[in-house]
N, C-alpha and C positions, 0 to 999 in steps of 0.2 A: 287120715285130718280125723278131726273133730264128729265131723257131720257122716262120716263114711264106716265109721268104725260102728254106728247104729243102723243105718239104714241101706247102707251100701251105697256104690257109685253106679248111679244110672245114668248119668249125663258126663264123660267127661270133660276136665276143664279145656278151655281154649289150647291149642300145641303149644303158643307161647308162652302160657301157663304154666305147663306140666313139665318143660324142658327146664325151666329156671330153676337153677340151684337152689336147695332150702338154705344153705349156707348163705350164697347172696343174698338173698331175701332176706335173711336176720341182719346179714350184715350192711345190708343197707337201712333198712328203718334203725338200725343202731345209730348209724351217721344220721339220720334224719332227725332222730330223737336227741342226739346232742347238739344239732342246729338248731331244733326247737326250744332246748334250753339254754341256749347261752345269754338269752338275758336273765335269766335267773342265776346263771352263773356267776354274773358280776353283779348280781345284786347281793349274792350270798353267798358262793364258795370265797371269791376273790377278798369280800371283807373279812372272812372267818381267816384268809390266809394272810390278811395282813395285821391282823390283831392277835396272829399266833408267832409270828416269825420273830425268830429271836428274842423271845419272854419268857420268863415264870411262869409257873400257873400261881397265880392269886384270886383273891376275890372279885378285884376288880376287873381282871380278865374274863372271869364268868358272867359279871353283870353285861360287860359289852359283848358278847356273846348271846345274851338272851336278848339284848338290843335289834343285833343283827337277824336273829332268826325272826324276831317280831316284823320288822320291815320286809322280810322275803313272804309274810303272810303265812306263817306257822299259826301267828296266834299265839296270844299270853299264854293259854293255859298247856300248849302243846310246847311253845319255845321253854316253858319253865319245867316242865317235864324233862322234855331232852337235856336242858344244862344240868338239872338234879340227877339225872342219869350218868353225867359225864364229871360231876363234881364228885359224886361215890366212888365209879369206877379208879379213878385218879388219886384217890385218897387210897383205894382197897389195893391197887396196882404200885403203887408208890411211884407214880409218873409224876414228874419236876415241871419238864418241858412241855411248854405248848404247843408246840409244834407237834406232839406228839396226839393231843388231843384232835387232830383232823382226822385219821383213823377209826378212832373210838366213835365219832360223831357219825362216821358213816355206817358205822356198824350199830349206833342205838337207831340211827333212821329206817335202816332196814328190819330190825327187830320189829320196831313200831309198825310199819308198812304189813310185815309179814302178819302180825299178829291177828289179823281181821282179813287175810289175804285167801280170795277164791275166784279161781277160771269161772267163764260162763258153765252154767250147768249143763251136764252131758244130757243130750236127748234122752227120754226114756220111751215117752208114747208120741205117735202122731195126732193132732200137731204140736209142734214145740213152738208155745206162744210166748212171745215177749210182749210186755206195755212198757211205753216208752212216754215218759212225765218230763215235764221241763217246763221253763217260763219261756213266753215266746222269747227268740233272739240265742237263746242257748245252744243252737245248732241241734235240735230236735231230728228234723227234717233230714239234713244231710248224714247225720248218724243212722238213723233207719235205711238210708241210700246206701249206705258202706255196710252196713250190717245185710242186708239183701243180696247185693254184691259177694258180699264174702261166703255166705251160704251156698248163694247158688255157683259159685267157683267150685265147692265142694260136693255139686250132682243133689243138691236139694232141690224141690217144688216151692217156690217162694211166692204168700200171698200178703199183699200189704192190705192194711184198714185206715182209710181216713178218717179218724174220730175225732181230728180237729175240724171241726164245722162250724166255729165261730170265729177264726181270723179270716177276714177276707183274703182269697187267695191261696186259702192254705190246701185243700183239696184240690186245685189244679199243679198246685206245685210239687204236691205226691206225686199225682198221674204223670206230672214231667218225668220223672225219675222213675216211674215204674216203666213206661214204656221205652226210655233209655236204656233201662236195666233188660226188658224183655221179660218181666215178672208182673202176676197179676194184680189189678186193684178193687176192691169194695169201696163204694163210695156212695154218699147221698148228696143229697142238694144240701147247700151252703144255710147255715141255722137249726138244720136237721136235727134229730136227738143223735145224741153221741152212744148212747147205749143200744139204743136201735142198729146203728153202724156194727157195734161190736159181734149183736146176736147176730146179725146176717154174715158177719165174718166167718165167725166160729162155725157154724154151719157150713157154710161156703167151705171153709177149708176141710170138714168131716168129708162132705159130697165130693170134693172134686181131688179129695186124696193129696191134698198140700202135706208137704213135710212140715215148714216152717209160716206161722202166722206173724209179723210184729204189727202191733197195735199203735198208731199214733194217737196224742189224744191234746185237749188243749191246753194253751200254756196261760189263758188269761182270759176271766170272765170278768164280770162286773164287780165282784165282790170277792176277798180270800174266802168266803165262807161257802159263794155258789161255784167256787172252781174246785173247791175239796170235796163238796158237794156232789158234785159231778164225776169226779174221778173216782170217786168209791163207789158211786151206782154203777159204772162202767165196768170195774173191778168185779162188783160181784156178780154183775149179769156175767162176765166172761167165763169166773169161775162156777157159776152153775152152770151153765151150759158146756163147760167142759169136764163138769162131772170131778174136777181135782184142781189144787193150786194152781195157777201159771207157773212156769218154767223160769220165767225173770220177769222182774219190777224194775228196770233201769231207769235212774233219774240220770238224766244228762244237764251238765254242769260245766258251764264258761267258764273257765280259768280265768278269764282278767275280770270277774265279778269279784273275786277276792273274797275276805270275812263274811260277803253277803251269801257267798254259796253255802254256808253254815249255816244260815237261815233258812233258805230254802230246802234244804235237806230236812232239817227240823220240823218245815211246817206241811212239805211233802208225805214225810213220813207216821205223819199224822193220819192222814185219808187213806195211804195203802201200804200195803206191806213191803215197801222196798227191799230189793235183795243183793243192789250194789247202782255203781255209780258209772257211768261213761263221760270219761272230761275232755271237754272239747279246747281247741284254742291255744292247747299249751305254748304253741310257736310264739304267741302274740303277747304275753306277757312277761315281766321281768318279777313276779311272784308266784312262781312254782310251788312254794311252800305247801300252798292250800293244800297239795295232795296229802300232807302229813297231817293238817288240822283236820280234813274230811276221814283220813284214816282213825286218827286219835279220836276227835271228838264224837264222831257220828257211828262209830262202831261199824262202817259198813266196808266192805270191798271195795276201791277203785278195781273195777273190771276191765276196763277200758279207757284205751288214751288215745286221743287225736292230736297230732304233730303237722296237720299240712292237710290240703285241700284234696289228694289223691285218694281213691278210694282203699288202696292200701294203708294210707297213714293212720287209720284207724286201727290200732293194734291190741291184743291181751296185755294187760298191765303185770310188768314183771318188777318185784322192788329190786331186788339187786340189781338189774338191768336200769331202773330209774337211778338208782342212787350213785351207779358207775359212772352215767352220761352225765350226769349232774356235775359230778366231779371231775369230769373230763378221764376217765379212769380208760384205758383202752379195754377192749374185750379180752376174756379170757380166752 
């Protein structure tokens, strides 16, 4: 597993986890992914099939495809890029039947997503530190809980830091998850300095021999300037106390926010060096094309994707698996 390769298996997973075959777990997630993408499939794939069935390729068809991609929240820039790729390949490969564009579209989507693809970074030094950022309501806290669960299942000693000291109830909410998961929590009083929480968390992680430290952060202050300034400060403190770059700075994005996710990514990247995206609530939107827009326009890897409320519903993102599930293709 991801964690055991680096620091060894100090505490074996629960018996039921250990006995569950890998193939079964992967197949189960693929089915949940297909189910989670059902709304997007109806919005995107079904319409692609409708406009390509029984037609010859012409410019009107390409314009219709572009409209469908935009409606699925791929964004204008990404939709135009994909259609240009299809137009060029159809010409080069002498394709005249519109139905053949479906396979080409799948290939181009995978290629786009794989261009900046990257998994969670492999741990090198302890503690392995993840700073989690994003607007309130995006699913930061539950994403942190799911990550903590994942690392704990792999035998890691996990520490959480309640750095969102401004939102009422945020500290308590993370504390509930920490108790439920049986992991440690560093927290100050509501309204305290988030950078001070981060400072204490880094030093606690070192003193306690923690393998993983996950730092929650505020998603909203009085103004955007205040929020970004605070996040930058927290990052500086963690970097200084850690003595190296953070392992991950993940932006949590709610897939249902659509194109607003792009503006969030651009704003947060101005404050901290984002390393990737955790996309939540993909099962709640008909416009999952935002995955393509995020990868193409922000040039950031979508590293994690959430398609449900269970701990296991946050999984590593794989471009081919995503596109295959979107188009309702069976697993190879």
